[in-house]
C-alpha positions in Angstrom: -2.2 99.7 71.0 -3.6 98.2 74.3 -1.3 95.2 73.9 1.7 97.3 73.2 0.9 99.4 76.3 0.5 96.3 78.4 3.8 94.9 77.1 5.5 98.1 78.0 4.0 98.2 81.5 5.2 94.7 82.1 8.9 95.8 82.0 10.6 97.8 84.9 11.5 100.6 82.5 7.9 100.9 81.2 6.5 101.0 84.7 9.1 103.6 85.7 8.0 105.8 82.8 4.3 105.3 83.7 5.0 106.3 87.4 7.0 109.3 86.1 4.0 110.4 83.9 1.6 110.0 86.8 3.9 112.0 89.1 4.2 114.8 86.5 0.4 114.9 86.2 0.2 115.1 90.0 2.9 117.8 90.1 1.0 119.8 87.5 -2.2 119.6 89.6 -0.3 120.8 92.6 1.5 123.7 90.9 -1.7 124.9 89.1 -2.9 128.2 90.6 -0.4 127.8 93.4 -0.4 131.5 94.1 -4.1 132.1 93.4 -4.9 132.2 97.1 -3.3 134.2 99.9 -1.3 132.7 102.7 -3.7 132.1 105.5 -3.2 132.3 109.3 -1.2 129.1 109.8 0.8 129.5 106.6 1.8 133.0 107.6 3.1 131.5 110.9 5.2 129.0 108.9 6.6 131.7 106.6 7.6 134.1 109.3 9.1 131.4 111.6 11.2 130.2 108.7 12.7 133.7 108.3 14.3 133.4 111.8 17.7 132.0 112.7 18.0 128.3 113.5 18.2 129.0 117.2 15.1 131.2 117.2 13.2 128.7 115.2 13.9 126.0 117.8 13.1 128.4 120.6 9.8 129.4 118.9 8.8 125.7 118.3 9.5 125.0 122.0 6.6 127.3 122.8 4.4 126.1 119.9 2.2 123.1 119.4 4.3 122.0 116.4 7.8 120.5 116.5 10.6 122.4 114.6 11.6 120.1 111.7 9.3 121.5 109.0 10.2 125.1 110.0 13.9 124.2 109.8 13.5 122.6 106.4 11.5 125.5 105.1 14.2 127.9 106.4 16.9 126.2 104.2 14.4 125.8 101.3 13.6 129.5 101.5 17.3 130.4 101.3 17.6 128.5 98.0 14.3 129.2 96.2 13.2 132.5 97.7 10.3 133.7 99.8 7.4 134.2 97.3 4.1 132.4 97.8 5.0 129.9 95.0 8.5 129.3 96.3 7.5 128.6 99.9 4.6 126.4 98.9 6.8 124.4 96.5 8.2 122.4 99.5 4.7 121.0 100.1 4.3 120.4 96.4 7.5 118.4 96.4 6.3 116.3 99.4 2.9 115.8 97.7 4.6 114.6 94.5 6.8 112.3 96.5 3.7 110.8 98.1 2.5 109.8 94.6 5.7 107.9 93.9 5.8 106.1 97.3 2.1 105.2 97.0 3.2 103.2 93.9 6.1 101.6 95.7 4.0 100.5 98.7 1.1 99.3 96.5 3.6 97.3 94.3 5.4 95.9 97.4 2.2 94.7 99.0 0.3 93.6 95.9 1.5 94.2 92.3 2.6 97.0 90.0 -0.9 97.4 88.5 -2.4 98.1 92.0 0.4 100.5 92.8 0.0 102.4 89.5 -3.8 102.9 89.9 -3.3 103.9 93.5 -0.7 106.4 92.5 -3.1 107.9 90.0 -5.7 108.2 92.7 -3.3 110.0 95.0 -2.2 112.2 92.1 -5.8 113.4 91.7 -6.8 113.3 95.4 -8.4 116.6 96.4 -7.3 116.1 100.0 -3.7 115.5 99.0 -3.7 118.3 96.4 -5.1 120.8 98.9 -2.4 120.2 101.5 0.3 120.1 98.7 -0.6 123.7 98.0 -0.3 124.9 101.6 2.9 126.0 103.3 2.5 123.7 106.3 3.9 120.5 107.6 1.1 118.1 106.7 2.4 117.1 103.2 5.8 116.3 104.8 4.0 114.3 107.6 2.1 112.1 105.1 5.3 111.5 103.0 7.4 110.5 106.0 4.7 108.2 107.3 4.4 106.5 103.9 8.2 106.1 103.5 8.6 104.6 106.9 5.7 102.2 106.1 7.5 101.3 102.8 10.7 100.6 104.6 8.9 98.3 107.1 7.3 96.4 104.2 10.6 96.0 102.5 12.3 94.8 105.6 9.6 92.2 106.0 10.0 91.0 102.5 13.8 90.9 102.5 15.0 90.7 106.1 15.5 86.9 106.2 17.0 86.3 102.8 20.6 85.9 101.6 23.5 88.2 102.6 22.9 90.8 99.9 19.2 91.0 100.7 19.9 91.2 104.4 22.2 94.1 103.7 19.3 95.8 101.8 17.1 95.0 104.8 19.5 96.8 107.0 19.3 99.8 104.7 15.6 99.9 105.0 15.9 99.6 108.8 18.0 102.7 108.7 15.5 104.4 106.5 12.8 103.5 108.9 14.7 105.0 111.8 15.4 108.3 110.0 11.8 108.7 108.7 10.3 107.8 112.1 12.5 110.3 114.0 11.8 112.9 111.3 8.0 112.2 111.6 8.2 112.8 115.4 10.0 116.1 114.8 7.4 117.1 112.2 4.1 116.6 114.0 2.9 115.6 117.5 0.2 113.4 115.9 2.9 111.1 114.4 2.6 108.5 117.2 -0.8 107.6 115.6 1.2 106.4 112.6 3.6 104.5 114.8 0.8 102.9 116.7 -0.8 101.7 113.4 2.6 100.4 112.1 3.2 98.6 115.4 -0.1 96.8 115.2 0.7 95.8 111.6 4.1 94.4 112.6 2.5 92.3 115.4 0.0 90.8 112.9 2.8 90.1 110.4 5.0 88.2 112.9 2.0 86.4 114.5 0.8 85.3 111.0 4.1 84.1 109.6 5.4 82.7 112.9 8.9 82.7 111.6 11.7 84.1 113.9 8.9 85.6 116.1 11.1 86.8 118.9 13.9 88.0 116.5 11.5 90.0 114.4 9.8 91.6 117.4 13.2 92.5 118.9 14.4 93.9 115.6 11.3 96.1 115.4 11.7 97.2 119.0 15.4 98.1 118.4 14.7 100.4 115.4 12.0 102.2 117.3 14.2 102.6 120.4 16.9 104.2 118.1 14.3 106.5 116.6 13.0 107.5 120.0 16.6 108.0 121.2 17.0 110.5 118.3 13.9 112.2 119.5 14.9 112.2 123.2 16.2 115.8 123.2 12.8 117.1 122.2 10.7 114.6 124.2 10.4 116.7 127.4 9.3 119.7 125.3 6.8 117.6 123.5 5.3 116.2 126.7 5.0 119.7 128.2 3.4 121.2 125.1 0.9 118.3 124.5 -0.2 118.1 128.2 -0.6 121.9 128.4 -2.5 122.1 125.1 -5.8 123.5 126.4 -8.3 122.7 123.7 -11.8 122.0 125.0 -13.5 118.9 123.5 -16.1 119.7 120.9 -19.6 118.3 121.1 -20.6 116.4 118.0 -22.7 113.6 116.6 -20.3 110.7 116.3 -21.9 109.2 113.2 -22.0 112.5 111.3 -18.5 113.4 112.4 -17.1 110.1 111.2 -18.9 110.5 107.9 -17.5 114.0 107.5 -13.9 112.8 108.3 -14.4 110.1 105.7 -15.6 112.7 103.2 -12.3 114.6 103.7 -10.3 111.4 103.0 -12.1 110.7 99.7 -13.0 114.1 98.2 -11.3 116.6 100.5 -13.0 119.6 102.1 -14.0 121.1 98.8 -17.1 119.1 98.1 -20.2 119.2 100.3 -21.6 116.0 101.6 -24.8 116.0 99.5 -22.6 116.1 96.3 -20.1 113.5 97.6 -22.5 110.7 98.6 -22.0 108.7 95.4 -18.3 109.1 95.6 -18.1 108.0 99.2 -20.2 104.9 98.4 -18.2 103.9 95.3 -14.9 104.3 97.2 -16.1 102.3 100.2 -17.4 99.6 97.9 -14.0 99.3 96.2 -12.2 99.2 99.5 -14.5 96.5 100.9 -14.2 94.4 97.6 -10.4 94.7 97.7 -10.3 93.7 101.4 -12.7 90.8 101.3 -11.4 89.2 98.1 -7.8 89.5 99.5 -8.5 87.9 102.9 -10.5 85.1 101.2 -7.6 84.1 99.0 -5.2 81.3 99.8 -2.2 83.5 99.4 -1.2 84.7 102.9 0.7 87.6 101.5 -2.5 89.2 100.1 -4.4 88.7 103.3 -1.6 90.3 105.3 -1.3 93.2 102.8 -5.0 93.9 103.0 -5.1 93.8 106.8 -2.0 96.1 106.9 -3.6 98.7 104.7 -6.9 98.6 106.5 -5.1 99.2 109.8 -2.9 102.0 108.4 -6.0 103.7 107.0 -8.4 103.1 109.8 -6.4 103.2 113.1 -5.3 106.9 112.9 -8.9 107.7 111.9 -10.2 106.0 115.0 -7.6 107.4 117.3 -8.6 110.9 116.3 -12.0 110.2 117.9 -10.6 108.2 120.8 -8.5 111.1 122.0 -11.4 113.6 121.4 -9.5 115.5 118.8 -12.3 115.7 116.2 -12.9 119.2 114.8 -12.5 120.4 111.2 -9.2 122.1 111.9 -7.6 118.7 112.9 -8.9 116.5 110.1 -5.7 117.4 108.1 -3.9 114.9 110.5 -5.8 112.2 108.5 -3.7 112.9 105.4 -1.5 110.0 106.5 -4.5 107.7 105.8 -5.0 108.7 102.2 -2.3 106.5 100.5 -3.3 103.3 102.3 -7.0 103.9 101.6 -6.3 104.6 97.9 -4.1 101.5 97.6 -7.0 99.4 99.0 -9.4 101.1 96.6 -7.1 100.4 93.7 -6.7 96.8 94.8 -10.5 96.6 94.8 -10.5 97.6 91.2 -7.9 95.1 90.2 -9.4 92.2 92.1 -12.9 93.0 90.8 -11.7 93.1 87.2 -9.6 89.9 87.6 -12.5 88.2 89.3 -14.9 89.1 86.5 -12.4 87.9 84.0 -12.0 84.6 85.8 -15.7 83.9 85.4 -15.1 83.5 81.7 -12.4 80.9 82.0 -12.9 77.4 80.8 -13.4 74.7 83.5 -10.0 73.3 82.8 -8.6 76.9 83.2 -6.6 76.3 80.0 -7.5 78.9 77.5 -6.5 78.8 73.9 -4.3 81.5 72.6 -5.6 82.0 69.1 -3.5 83.2 66.2 -4.7 86.5 64.8 -4.8 84.8 61.3 -7.1 82.1 62.5 -10.8 82.6 62.2 -12.9 82.4 65.3 -16.7 82.4 65.8 -18.2 85.8 66.7 -19.2 84.7 70.2 -16.3 82.5 71.0 -14.8 82.4 74.5 -12.1 85.0 74.9 -8.5 83.9 75.0 -6.2 84.3 77.9 -4.5 87.3 76.3 -7.8 88.9 75.5 -8.9 88.5 79.0 -5.7 90.0 80.3 -6.0 93.0 78.0 -9.7 93.3 78.8 -8.8 93.3 82.5 -6.3 96.1 81.9 -9.0 98.1 80.0 -11.6 97.5 82.7 -9.3 98.5 85.5 -8.4 101.7 83.6 -12.0 102.5 82.8 -13.1 102.1 86.5 -10.1 104.3 87.6 -11.1 107.0 85.1 -14.7 106.8 86.2 -13.7 107.2 89.8 -11.4 110.2 89.1 -14.0 111.9 86.8 -16.9 111.5 89.2 -15.2 111.6 92.6 -12.1 113.9 92.4 -12.5 116.3 89.5 -15.5 118.2 90.9 -13.8 118.7 94.2 -10.6 119.9 92.4 -12.6 122.3 90.4 -14.0 123.8 93.7 -10.5 123.9 95.1 -9.2 126.0 92.2 -12.2 128.2 91.5 -14.9 128.2 94.1 -14.4 131.1 96.6 -16.5 129.2 99.2 -13.4 127.0 99.8 -10.8 129.7 99.5 -8.3 130.2 102.2 -8.6 133.4 104.4 -7.5 136.3 102.1 -5.0 138.3 104.1 -3.5 139.5 100.9 -6.8 140.9 99.8 -7.4 142.5 103.2 -4.0 144.1 103.2 -4.7 145.6 99.7 -8.2 146.7 100.8 -6.8 148.6 103.7 -3.9 150.1 101.9 -6.1 151.4 99.0 -7.8 153.9 101.3 -5.0 154.3 103.8 -4.3 157.7 105.4 -2.2 159.0 108.2 -3.7 158.2 111.6 -4.7 154.6 110.6 -3.8 151.5 112.7 -4.4 147.8 112.2 -5.2 145.6 115.2 -5.2 141.8 115.5 -7.3 139.9 118.0 -5.5 136.6 117.6 -1.8 135.7 117.9 0.1 135.0 114.7 -2.2 137.2 112.6 0.6 139.8 112.7 2.9 137.4 111.0 0.8 136.6 107.9 -0.6 140.1 107.6 2.8 141.8 107.6 4.1 139.4 104.9 1.8 141.4 102.6 1.8 144.7 104.5 5.4 145.8 104.8 4.9 149.6 105.2 2.2 152.1 106.0 -0.2 151.9 108.9 1.3 150.2 112.0 0.2 146.6 112.6 -0.5 146.1 116.4 -1.2 142.7 117.9 -3.6 142.7 120.8 -2.9 140.8 124.0 -3.8 137.1 123.8 -6.5 136.1 126.3 -6.4 139.3 128.3 -6.4 138.8 132.1 -9.2 141.4 132.8 -10.8 144.6 131.6 -8.2 146.7 133.2 -5.5 145.1 131.0 -7.6 145.8 127.9 -8.2 149.4 129.0 -4.4 149.9 129.5 -3.6 148.7 126.0 -6.5 150.3 124.2 -6.5 153.8 125.6 -3.1 154.8 124.2 -4.0 153.3 120.8 -7.3 155.1 120.6 -5.7 158.4 121.6 -3.0 158.1 119.0 -4.9 156.8 115.9 -8.1 158.2 114.3 -9.1 155.0 112.4 -8.8 151.5 113.5 -9.0 148.4 111.3 -9.5 145.3 113.5 -9.1 141.7 112.3 -11.2 139.4 114.5 -10.3 135.7 114.2 -10.8 132.7 116.5 -12.3 135.0 119.2 -13.4 132.0 121.3 -9.8 131.2 121.9 -8.0 134.5 121.7 -10.6 136.7 123.6 -13.4 134.4 124.9 -15.0 137.2 126.8 -14.9 139.7 123.9 -13.3 142.3 126.1 -11.5 144.1 123.3 -14.6 144.2 121.1 -16.7 145.4 124.0 -14.2 148.2 124.8 -14.3 149.4 121.2 -18.1 149.2 121.1 -18.2 151.5 124.2 -15.3 153.9 123.5 -15.0 154.0 119.7 -17.4 154.5 116.8 -17.9 151.3 114.7 -18.4 152.2 111.1 -18.3 148.9 109.1 -17.9 145.1 109.4 -17.5 142.4 106.8 -16.5 138.8 106.6 -13.5 137.8 104.5 -13.4 134.0 104.8 -13.1 133.3 108.6 -11.9 136.8 109.3 -14.2 139.5 110.5 -12.8 142.9 109.5 -14.3 145.8 111.5 -13.5 149.5 111.1 -13.8 152.1 113.8 -13.4 155.9 114.2 -12.0 157.0 117.5 -12.7 160.8 117.6 -15.9 161.9 119.3 -18.3 164.1 117.3 -17.8 167.8 117.5 -20.8 169.7 118.9 -23.9 168.3 120.4 -27.6 169.1 120.6 -30.6 167.8 122.5 -33.2 165.9 120.6 -36.7 167.2 120.7 -37.9 164.2 122.7 -38.3 162.0 119.6 -40.2 158.8 120.3 -39.6 155.6 118.4 -42.7 153.4 118.6 -44.1 153.9 122.1 -41.2 152.5 124.1 -38.0 154.3 123.2 -37.0 158.0 123.4 -33.9 159.5 121.8 -32.9 162.1 124.4 -29.5 163.3 123.2 -27.6 163.4 120.0 -24.1 164.4 118.9 -23.2 164.5 115.2 -19.8 165.2 113.7 -20.2 168.4 111.6 -18.1 170.2 109.0 -17.2 169.3 105.5 -16.5 165.6 104.7 -14.7 163.9 101.9 -14.7 160.3 100.6 -13.0 158.1 103.1 -14.1 160.2 106.1 -16.3 158.9 108.8 -19.2 160.8 110.3 -19.4 159.9 114.0 -22.8 159.9 115.8 -23.4 159.6 119.5 -27.0 158.6 120.4 -28.4 158.5 123.9 -31.6 156.3 124.2 -34.0 156.0 127.1 -36.4 153.1 127.5 -39.8 154.5 128.4 -41.1 151.0 128.9 -39.4 147.6 128.3 -39.2 147.4 124.5 -41.3 144.5 123.1 -39.0 143.8 120.2 -35.4 143.6 119.1 -34.6 146.6 116.8 -31.7 147.6 114.7 -30.7 151.3 114.5 -29.8 152.8 111.2 -27.9 156.0 110.6 -28.2 157.3 107.0 -26.5 160.0 105.0 -28.4 161.1 101.9 -31.0 163.3 100.3 -34.5 163.4 101.9 -36.2 161.8 98.9 -33.5 159.4 97.7 -31.7 156.3 98.9 -28.8 156.9 101.3 -25.3 157.3 99.9 -23.8 156.0 103.1 -25.2 154.1 106.1 -24.6 152.1 109.2 -27.1 149.5 110.3 -26.5 147.6 113.6 -28.0 146.9 116.9 -27.2 149.3 119.7 -23.6 149.4 121.1 -22.3 147.3 118.2 -24.8 144.5 119.0 -23.7 144.2 122.6 -26.8 145.8 124.1 -29.9 144.8 122.0 -33.2 146.6 122.7 -35.0 143.5 124.1 -32.5 143.6 127.0 -33.4 147.2 128.0 -35.4 147.9 131.1 -37.8 150.7 131.7 -36.0 154.0 132.5 -32.6 152.7 131.4 -30.4 155.0 129.3 -28.1 153.5 126.6 -25.3 155.4 124.9 -24.9 154.1 121.3 -21.8 155.2 119.4 -21.5 154.6 115.7 -19.9 156.0 112.6 -21.1 156.3 109.0 -18.3 155.7 106.5 -18.4 157.7 103.3 -16.9 155.3 100.9 -14.8 156.4 97.9 -16.9 157.3 94.9 -19.7 159.0 96.9 -20.9 162.0 94.8 -20.2 165.4 96.4 -23.1 167.5 97.6 -25.3 168.5 100.5 -26.9 165.7 102.4 -28.9 165.1 105.5 -28.0 162.8 108.5 -30.9 160.6 109.6 -31.5 158.0 112.2 -34.3 155.4 112.6 -35.1 151.9 113.8 -36.5 148.8 112.3 -37.5 145.3 113.5 -34.5 143.0 113.1 -36.6 140.0 112.3 -39.1 141.6 109.8 -37.4 144.7 108.6 -40.5 146.8 109.4 -39.6 150.4 110.2 -40.5 151.8 113.7 -42.7 154.9 113.6 -41.1 158.2 114.8 -42.9 161.1 116.5 -41.4 164.4 117.6 -38.5 166.3 116.2 -38.0 166.8 112.4 -39.4 163.6 110.9 -38.8 162.8 107.3 -40.9 159.8 106.4 -39.9 157.2 109.1 -36.5 158.8 109.8 -35.5 161.5 112.3 -33.3 164.3 110.7 -30.3 165.1 112.8 -28.5 167.7 110.7 -26.9 168.4 107.4 -23.3 167.8 106.1 -21.5 168.6 102.9 -19.5 166.0 101.1 -16.7 167.6 99.1 -14.4 166.0 96.6 -11.6 163.8 97.8 -9.0 165.6 99.8 
């Protein structure tokens, strides 16, 4: 069976079938659970931009940090396949599957079909490649264009100086290089990293071979000039956007950061470092073996190929750090390094197995091919055919071992582990819509959140984007006052606040003017809920003292009957008798006197913006909050209570004065009725 398989793989048709099978496996891995996760922030931006006209797409990209090509392609793709999550992500699936095929072509062109096939298998199972094949963004297209342009360069180098027919094919590859390079520039502003790596490779090629040195350099310069000429209309926009891109450099430990980036290349983002160590070591060992054994050979082609792949895999990686672009959000740029790295690892397997097999050769290097009918001693030296088949089996066994131990655990996390799930805007939209009522509004702290959220939220509560990087508190007040006056409940999605609202002016305004009821994290999104109506009626507290440092001097509690979904607003006025010694959380409970609360709000004063350890003696602090009566709360008569506890230890603070129930101060009673 092994012999038959080897014989089939030795023919072009057999290799084509093998590559097709690998590509189909890779396609299945990329299509599997394609719609299991919501579109996240950046995907939503892609999706909504693609809905626009061509003119608006180009105008929008001119003000964005991404060129327009991917959005334009997605625009036409959407017109053909539809706008569902699966349909829109299928473009990236197609690019990811194409990456598998061209990995085989590059591996075969630089080394041999066996290397190309194993590398294609690695890319098919690569968690990094699968992840970005399931995302409606341009990174799969970026990696594919980079690899096609590299393949075209390799083919030009192999065929450019041959006979007329081969020169004609070399010209075709030159045209392909121009097209893919220009397309790469129109796809991502990081594409010059790829061009830099390719340029270094070309210089090494011509310097090593020393044939037609000037002509080859000139030919390479010409095709790049043509590609840049095609990009010339967008070049001023690209320069403006890149130079105006105000992203502060991130502080990091260089060694740890490089290790983390390498982890992404090998096992993706869906396997923690402590579980990926063996995988990283094995992959690095294979790459080193493949490189060292290649450069130590007499064949100049193998040396040149190994150096080429190392540069293509390493130089974009290094440039990411040279230009101080390291941060987790930018590691996806390194997707262009995956195929070269996997080809080197595959070549490491092939050279390792071949090297081990060569150790068994007779000194004369002439092995006997023994007829199956002829008897051989049990421990006889293997024949050449047996060594060849054993080499095939060994290479396949190592490849399976690498996939099983390196890639499958990470893929399992990608598909099933919620820790690595994309931000769930679909789930947030359904969550809000489930309990929606008139008077609700949904606010977004970061730009482009509106795009992804309204893909799922087409009707109902209005979705209102807040100003990006507000100029001052007056601008915040001018936007928020009409919103708070018009709507009774606000759902606010906080995301990337350090960039969108670095001074937290919107959140501070809400903490001081609205009544925060709830907060929860959904992935990287912080969903906070506020009531905007002040409590009806007020009473003065009977000088209740919490500990010996804090007095509650005034209380207002929203009265009347309440139903599930309602919010009970509470306004508390605290006075520091002395400077508090600790940092305390305030809790507001709704429940029976002798039972756990049925609804509660635990938070530091003023939604965490004015903690007790910052209070000064004599200072008064107004603390507004709401208690949200969630659906399913049993109807009945309940008390409203307030108290404090140490944020570090959870120890309740003693209460004296007023109507004290245990270690809580009773503020009044409410009746919860059945849902309205």
